[in-house]
C-alpha positions as CSV (number, residue, x, y, z in Angstrom):
1,M,104.6,92.1,110.7
2,S,106.2,92.4,114.1
3,D,109.0,90.3,113.9
4,I,112.3,91.5,115.8
5,L,115.5,89.8,115.4
6,I,118.1,90.3,118.2
7,V,121.8,89.6,117.7
8,D,123.8,90.2,120.7
9,D,127.0,88.0,121.9
10,E,125.7,88.2,125.5
11,R,122.9,85.8,126.1
12,D,121.5,87.7,129.2
13,I,121.2,90.9,127.3
14,R,119.4,89.3,124.2
15,E,117.0,87.2,126.4
16,L,116.2,90.4,128.5
17,I,115.5,92.4,125.5
18,G,113.5,89.6,123.9
19,D,111.4,89.3,127.0
20,I,110.5,92.6,127.0
21,L,109.9,93.2,123.6
22,E,107.3,89.9,123.7
23,D,105.4,91.8,126.6
24,E,104.8,94.5,124.2
25,G,103.3,92.0,121.6
26,Y,106.2,91.8,119.4
27,T,107.7,88.2,118.0
28,T,111.3,87.9,118.2
29,R,114.3,85.6,117.3
30,L,117.6,85.5,118.9
31,A,120.9,85.0,117.4
32,G,124.2,84.9,119.4
33,N,127.0,85.3,116.6
34,S,127.0,86.4,113.2
35,N,126.4,82.7,111.7
36,E,123.5,82.7,113.5
37,A,122.2,86.2,112.6
38,M,122.8,85.6,109.1
39,A,120.8,81.9,109.0
40,E,117.9,84.0,110.6
41,I,117.9,86.8,108.1
42,N,118.3,84.3,105.0
43,A,115.5,82.3,106.2
44,A,113.2,85.2,106.4
45,P,114.1,88.9,106.7
46,P,113.0,90.4,109.8
47,A,110.5,93.4,110.5
48,L,113.2,94.9,112.5
49,L,117.0,93.9,113.4
50,I,118.6,95.2,116.8
51,L,122.0,94.6,116.4
52,D,125.2,94.6,118.7
53,I,128.6,96.1,117.3
54,W,131.0,93.8,118.8
55,L,130.1,90.1,118.3
56,K,132.4,87.8,120.3
57,D,133.7,85.1,118.3
58,S,132.0,85.7,115.2
59,K,133.4,86.2,111.5
60,M,131.1,89.4,111.0
61,D,130.9,92.4,113.4
62,G,127.8,94.3,113.6
63,I,128.9,96.8,111.0
64,D,129.5,94.1,108.8
65,I,126.3,92.5,109.0
66,L,124.4,96.0,108.7
67,K,126.1,96.6,105.2
68,T,125.0,93.1,104.1
69,V,121.5,93.7,105.4
70,K,121.3,96.8,103.9
71,R,122.5,95.7,100.4
72,D,120.5,92.4,100.3
73,N,117.2,93.9,102.2
74,P,117.3,97.7,102.4
75,D,113.9,97.7,103.5
76,V,114.9,96.3,107.0
77,P,115.1,98.9,109.8
78,V,118.4,98.3,111.9
79,V,118.8,99.4,115.4
80,I,122.6,99.4,116.5
81,I,123.3,98.9,120.3
82,S,127.0,98.7,121.9
83,G,128.6,98.8,125.4
84,H,131.8,100.3,123.5
85,G,129.7,103.2,122.0
86,N,131.2,106.5,120.9
87,I,130.2,109.2,118.4
88,E,132.6,107.6,115.7
89,I,130.8,104.4,115.8
90,A,127.6,106.0,116.1
91,V,128.2,108.0,112.5
92,A,129.7,105.1,111.0
93,A,126.5,102.8,111.6
94,I,124.1,105.7,110.8
95,K,126.1,106.3,107.4
96,Q,126.0,102.4,106.4
97,G,122.0,102.8,106.8
98,A,121.4,102.1,110.3
99,Y,118.0,103.5,111.6
100,D,119.3,104.6,115.0
101,F,122.2,104.0,117.8
102,I,121.6,103.2,121.4
103,E,124.9,102.7,123.6
104,K,124.5,100.4,126.8
105,P,123.4,100.5,129.4
106,F,120.1,101.4,127.7
107,N,117.3,102.6,129.1
108,I,114.0,100.1,128.5
109,D,111.8,103.2,127.6
110,Q,114.4,104.5,125.3
111,L,114.8,101.4,123.6
112,L,111.0,101.0,122.9
113,V,110.5,104.2,121.8
114,V,113.1,103.8,119.2
115,I,111.7,100.4,118.0
116,R,108.3,102.1,117.7
117,R,109.4,104.9,115.6
118,A,111.6,102.4,113.4
119,M,108.7,100.0,113.1
120,E,106.3,103.1,112.2
121,A,109.0,104.4,109.4
122,S,108.7,100.9,108.1
123,R,105.0,100.7,108.1
124,L,105.0,104.0,106.2
125,R,107.4,103.1,103.8
126,H,105.6,99.7,102.8
127,E,102.2,102.0,103.1
128,N,104.0,104.0,100.2
129,Q,104.8,101.0,98.1
130,K,101.3,99.9,98.2
131,L,100.1,103.1,97.2
132,K,102.3,103.1,94.2
133,R,101.5,99.6,93.2
134,R,98.0,100.7,93.6
135,E,98.5,103.3,90.8
136,T,100.0,100.8,88.9
137,V,96.7,98.3,89.2
138,A,94.9,101.7,88.3
139,A,96.5,101.8,84.7
140,E,94.4,99.4,82.8
141,M,94.8,98.3,79.3
142,K,91.6,99.2,76.9
143,G,90.9,98.1,73.6
144,D,89.2,95.5,71.7
145,S,90.4,95.9,68.1
146,P,92.6,92.8,66.5
147,A,96.1,94.8,66.9
148,F,95.3,95.3,70.5
149,R,94.4,91.6,71.3
150,V,97.5,90.6,69.6
151,L,99.3,92.9,72.0
152,L,97.7,91.6,75.0
153,G,98.0,88.2,74.0
154,Q,101.8,88.5,73.8
155,L,101.9,90.5,77.1
156,D,99.8,87.7,78.9
157,K,102.3,85.2,77.6
158,V,105.3,87.1,79.2
159,T,103.9,87.5,82.6
160,K,104.7,84.2,83.3
161,S,108.1,84.1,82.9
162,N,111.2,86.6,84.0
163,G,112.4,86.9,80.7
164,R,113.8,90.4,79.5
165,V,111.4,92.3,77.1
166,M,111.9,95.0,74.7
167,L,108.5,97.1,73.9
168,A,108.9,99.0,70.3
169,G,106.3,101.5,69.1
170,P,105.8,105.1,68.6
171,A,105.9,108.0,71.5
172,G,102.6,108.0,73.1
173,A,101.2,104.3,72.1
174,G,101.6,102.8,75.8
175,K,104.6,101.2,76.0
176,E,104.9,102.2,79.7
177,L,101.4,101.0,80.4
178,A,102.1,97.5,78.7
179,A,105.4,97.2,80.8
180,R,103.3,97.9,84.2
181,Y,100.6,95.4,82.9
182,I,103.4,92.8,82.7
183,H,104.8,93.5,86.3
184,M,100.9,93.8,87.4
185,H,100.2,90.4,86.2
186,S,103.6,88.7,87.1
187,A,105.2,86.7,90.3
188,R,106.7,89.9,90.9
189,A,103.5,92.3,91.2
190,N,104.0,92.9,94.9
191,A,107.7,94.0,94.5
192,P,108.6,97.7,93.4
193,F,108.1,98.6,89.5
194,V,110.8,101.4,89.0
195,T,111.2,103.5,86.0
196,V,114.2,104.9,84.7
197,N,113.4,107.8,82.3
198,C,116.8,107.4,79.8
199,A,115.8,110.7,77.9
200,G,115.0,112.9,80.8
201,V,118.5,112.3,82.8
202,A,121.8,114.0,82.1
203,P,124.5,111.7,81.0
204,E,126.5,112.8,83.9
205,S,124.1,112.1,86.3
206,M,123.1,108.6,84.9
207,E,125.2,106.4,86.7
208,G,124.6,108.1,90.2
209,M,121.0,107.5,89.6
210,L,121.4,104.0,88.7
211,F,124.0,102.5,90.9
212,G,124.0,105.0,94.1
213,R,126.6,106.6,95.7
214,E,128.7,106.2,98.9
215,T,130.2,109.3,100.4
216,A,132.0,110.3,103.6
217,D,129.5,112.7,104.4
218,R,126.3,111.4,103.2
219,G,127.1,107.6,103.6
220,I,125.0,105.0,101.3
221,E,122.4,106.6,98.8
222,P,120.8,103.8,97.1
223,G,120.2,104.0,93.4
224,L,117.5,103.0,91.2
225,L,118.9,99.7,91.0
226,E,118.7,99.0,94.6
227,Q,115.2,100.3,94.8
228,A,114.0,97.8,92.3
229,H,115.5,94.8,94.2
230,G,112.9,91.9,93.8
231,G,110.8,94.0,91.3
232,V,111.1,95.4,87.8
233,I,113.6,98.1,86.5
234,Y,111.9,99.9,83.3
235,F,114.3,101.3,81.0
236,D,112.0,103.8,79.3
237,E,113.4,105.0,75.8
238,V,116.7,102.9,76.3
239,A,118.4,104.2,73.2
240,D,119.0,107.5,75.2
241,M,121.2,105.7,77.5
242,P,124.9,107.2,77.6
243,L,127.2,104.4,76.0
244,G,129.5,104.6,79.1
245,T,126.5,103.5,81.2
246,Q,125.1,101.0,78.7
247,S,128.6,99.0,79.3
248,K,128.1,99.0,82.8
249,I,124.2,97.8,82.7
250,L,125.3,95.1,80.3
251,R,127.8,94.0,83.2
252,V,125.0,94.1,85.6
253,L,122.8,92.2,83.3
254,V,125.5,89.4,83.2
255,D,126.4,89.7,86.9
256,Q,123.3,90.7,88.8
257,Q,125.5,92.8,91.1
258,F,127.2,96.3,90.5
259,T,129.5,98.5,93.0
260,R,127.9,102.0,93.8
261,V,129.7,105.4,92.9
262,G,132.5,105.9,95.2
263,G,132.0,102.6,97.1
264,G,134.0,99.1,96.9
265,D,131.5,96.6,97.9
266,K,129.3,94.7,95.4
267,V,125.5,95.0,95.8
268,R,123.4,92.2,94.6
269,V,120.2,92.5,93.0
270,D,117.3,90.3,91.8
271,L,115.7,92.1,88.9
272,R,113.5,91.7,86.1
273,V,114.3,94.3,82.9
274,I,111.9,95.7,80.9
275,S,113.1,98.0,78.2
276,S,111.1,100.4,75.4
277,T,112.1,102.2,72.5
278,N,110.6,104.5,69.9
279,R,113.5,104.2,67.5
280,D,115.1,101.4,65.2
281,L,117.9,100.2,67.4
282,A,119.3,98.4,64.3
283,E,120.2,101.9,62.9
284,E,121.1,103.0,66.3
285,I,123.8,100.2,66.6
286,E,125.0,100.8,63.0
287,A,125.4,104.5,64.0
288,G,127.5,103.5,67.1
289,R,125.1,104.9,69.3
290,F,123.9,101.8,70.9
291,R,126.0,98.6,72.1
292,Q,124.7,95.4,70.2
293,E,125.7,93.2,73.1
294,L,123.1,95.3,75.2
295,Y,120.6,94.7,72.5
296,H,120.9,91.3,72.4
297,R,120.7,91.2,76.2
298,L,117.7,93.4,76.3
299,N,115.8,92.0,73.4
300,V,115.1,88.6,74.6
301,V,111.4,89.1,74.0
302,P,110.4,91.7,71.3
303,I,106.7,93.1,71.7
304,A,105.6,95.8,69.1
305,V,103.1,98.1,70.5
306,P,101.1,99.6,67.6
307,S,100.0,103.0,67.0
308,L,96.5,104.5,67.6
309,E,96.5,104.4,63.7
310,D,96.5,100.5,63.6
311,R,93.8,100.3,66.1
312,R,91.3,103.0,65.0
313,E,88.4,100.9,66.4
314,D,89.5,101.2,69.9
315,I,89.2,105.2,69.8
316,P,85.8,105.7,71.0
317,L,86.4,102.7,73.8
318,L,89.6,104.7,74.9
319,A,88.1,108.5,74.8
320,R,85.0,107.2,77.0
321,Y,87.5,105.6,79.6
322,F,89.2,108.9,79.6
323,I,86.1,110.7,80.3
324,E,85.3,108.7,83.0
325,H,89.0,108.7,84.5
326,C,89.1,112.9,84.2
327,H,85.7,112.5,86.0
328,K,86.8,110.4,88.9
329,T,90.4,112.1,89.2
330,Q,89.7,115.6,88.7
331,G,85.9,115.7,89.0
332,L,85.5,116.9,85.4
333,T,81.9,116.7,83.7
334,L,81.0,113.3,83.0
335,R,79.7,113.6,79.2
336,E,78.9,111.4,76.4
337,L,80.1,111.2,73.0
338,S,77.8,112.2,70.2
339,E,78.1,109.9,66.9
340,D,79.4,112.5,65.1
341,A,82.1,113.2,67.5
342,V,82.8,109.5,67.3
343,A,83.1,109.5,63.8
344,L,85.4,112.3,64.0
345,L,87.7,111.2,66.3
346,Q,88.1,108.1,64.1
347,T,89.2,110.2,61.2
348,M,91.7,112.4,62.6
349,V,95.5,111.8,62.5
350,W,97.1,110.8,65.8
351,P,100.8,111.6,65.4
352,G,100.8,111.5,69.5
353,N,98.8,108.1,69.7
354,V,96.7,107.2,72.8
355,R,98.7,110.3,74.8
356,Q,97.1,112.7,72.4
357,L,93.9,111.3,72.5
358,K,93.9,111.4,76.4
359,N,95.1,115.1,76.4
360,L,92.6,116.0,73.5
361,V,89.7,114.6,76.0
362,E,90.8,116.3,78.9
363,R,91.1,119.8,77.1
364,V,87.6,119.5,75.8
365,L,86.3,118.4,79.1
366,I,88.1,121.7,80.8
367,L,87.4,123.8,78.2
368,G,83.7,122.8,77.6
369,D,81.0,124.4,79.3
370,G,78.3,122.1,78.2
371,T,76.7,118.8,80.1
372,G,75.3,117.1,77.4
373,E,76.9,115.1,74.5
374,I,80.2,116.2,73.2
375,E,79.8,117.4,69.6
376,A,82.2,117.1,66.8
377,R,82.2,120.9,66.8
378,E,84.0,121.1,69.9
379,L,86.8,119.0,68.8
380,P,90.1,120.7,67.5
381,Q,90.3,120.7,63.9
382,D,93.2,122.9,63.3
383,A,96.5,120.7,63.2
384,A,98.6,123.7,62.3
385,T,97.8,125.3,65.9
386,G,98.3,122.0,67.8
387,G,101.0,119.6,66.7
388,E,101.2,116.7,68.7
389,E,98.3,118.1,70.9
390,E,95.9,118.6,68.5
391,G,94.1,116.0,65.9
392,R,94.1,117.2,62.1
393,I,91.2,116.1,59.9
394,V,92.3,113.4,57.3
395,L,89.5,114.9,54.9
396,S,91.6,118.1,53.8
397,G,94.5,119.1,51.6
398,I,94.7,120.4,48.3
399,L,90.7,120.0,47.3
400,A,90.5,123.7,47.1
401,T,92.9,123.6,43.9
402,L,91.3,120.9,42.1
403,P,88.4,121.5,39.1
404,L,85.2,120.3,40.6
405,R,85.5,116.9,39.2
406,E,88.6,115.8,40.4
407,A,87.6,117.3,43.8
408,R,84.7,115.3,43.8
409,E,86.4,112.5,42.8
410,A,89.3,112.9,45.4
411,F,86.8,113.8,48.3
412,E,85.0,110.4,47.8
413,R,88.3,108.5,47.3
414,E,89.6,110.1,50.5
415,Y,86.0,109.7,52.5
416,L,85.5,106.3,51.6
417,L,89.2,105.3,52.4
418,T,88.8,107.1,56.0
419,Q,85.6,105.5,56.4
420,I,87.2,102.1,55.7
421,N,90.0,102.7,57.8
422,R,87.7,103.5,60.7
423,F,86.2,100.3,60.3
424,G,89.5,98.4,60.4
425,G,89.4,97.6,56.4
426,N,85.6,95.6,57.2
427,I,83.8,96.5,54.0
428,S,80.2,95.5,55.3
429,R,80.6,97.9,58.1
430,T,81.7,100.5,56.0
431,A,78.7,100.2,53.6
432,S,76.5,100.2,56.2
433,F,77.7,103.5,57.9
434,V,77.9,105.3,54.5
435,G,74.4,104.4,53.2
436,M,75.4,102.0,50.5
437,E,74.8,98.5,49.3
438,R,77.7,96.6,49.8
439,S,77.9,95.5,46.0
440,A,77.3,99.4,45.3
441,L,80.5,100.5,47.6
442,H,82.7,97.7,45.6
443,R,81.8,99.3,42.3
444,K,82.6,102.8,43.5
445,L,85.9,101.6,45.0
446,K,86.6,100.1,41.7
447,S,85.7,103.2,39.8
448,L,87.9,105.1,42.0
449,G,90.8,102.8,41.6
450,V,91.0,101.3,44.8
451,V,91.1,97.3,44.6
452,T,89.3,95.5,47.5
453,G,91.7,93.5,49.4
454,A,95.0,95.4,48.0
455,K,97.1,97.4,50.6
456,G,98.5,99.7,47.9
457,G,97.0,103.1,48.0
458,A,94.5,102.1,50.7
459,R,97.1,102.0,53.1
460,I,95.0,99.5,54.8
461,A,94.1,96.0,54.4
462,L,90.3,95.4,53.3
463,F,88.6,92.5,54.4
464,E,85.1,90.8,54.4
465,E,83.2,89.9,57.3
466,E,83.8,86.0,57.7
467,S,80.1,85.2,57.6
468,V,79.7,87.1,54.2
469,D,80.5,85.3,51.3
């Protein structure tokens, strides 16, 4: 894009600059006053704005236009020109966000150099945004379990609107990935996706980070809300947002504008808001740690992101995806998973959810010295040493303290429940894996005190395949 808007109250000057730039291959538009300038900008923001400071018979001078452009179209570079230039005007223009300042009468070669540099800086900014969006595209949603399909169906529905979404689920379950999926498949896919890590920012720094700052020394420093203009602002773990900031964010959601810290001008923003939490916000409201009004504003469309425990059938697919990802991004050996390793992964406890599985796969690939299949013995099996970074085996506990008969029954019960859980409650698939007839498995479950179809002690819902009576 090489569209340049030239704003100058002297017709000869703006036409001269326009002719020169068109000879250089640029497309130009001309405006002689602030009304014409704002009409052109509102019709289509230019790739670059050349702006005279003093505009005769205009409601706004160049600094006023500069402030407006930087508020509504912060990515547009602005080159200021003036025949009354002095160091104070130059400093004021740069502080308000101008790329550079050129004094009349200007040297044509100097003007062209500044314009090329400004256009290149703008191009690099857009390239950087494209790279960030490419990272978002690379973040794929993977799964085929019933719980995952329900989640994906809900996400697909909300991509078609601008409604605010609240993603609730345990840490590591993939809430940010779900937020990026919404953004990637929405009409705002080419606009920014900006994450606010509410738990990782000190309360005293939160407002400056969100709203930006205006100071005499450093001028305008846009905050995350301005950076997300036109796109999505994602509040990660919103329950950790300070109460004082919550009130101001509520006002932004109502008015779609705010004032920078230390500033006086209103900044308008067009944002879609997606939030996430791993806490019960009703409890947070009851405890006085979260504002009920903000909750209702953010929780327009609530979506539950399932834990890995609720989608065990996806574990083999996810593990293989992470193996391929580590191979492509880190050059780690591309290995297959053995059947024993798959079975073990599906019977492990995952308090850290999908993030924990990803970390485990990466660790095995880094520490492993083999090139063949990943065997079960290579997977970490000691929960005491790893916390959320390790998996622990479900088939453990107090068996060693029980008499043989009780230990055998406890083992069989735990083993069968683990396999049923592994296959999502499907009795036929479980029977096939454990090497039993389906009717024999039913009898065994009954003898162990497990009733088919009851949730109770099984902690899962058992069901038959629809094709089997």
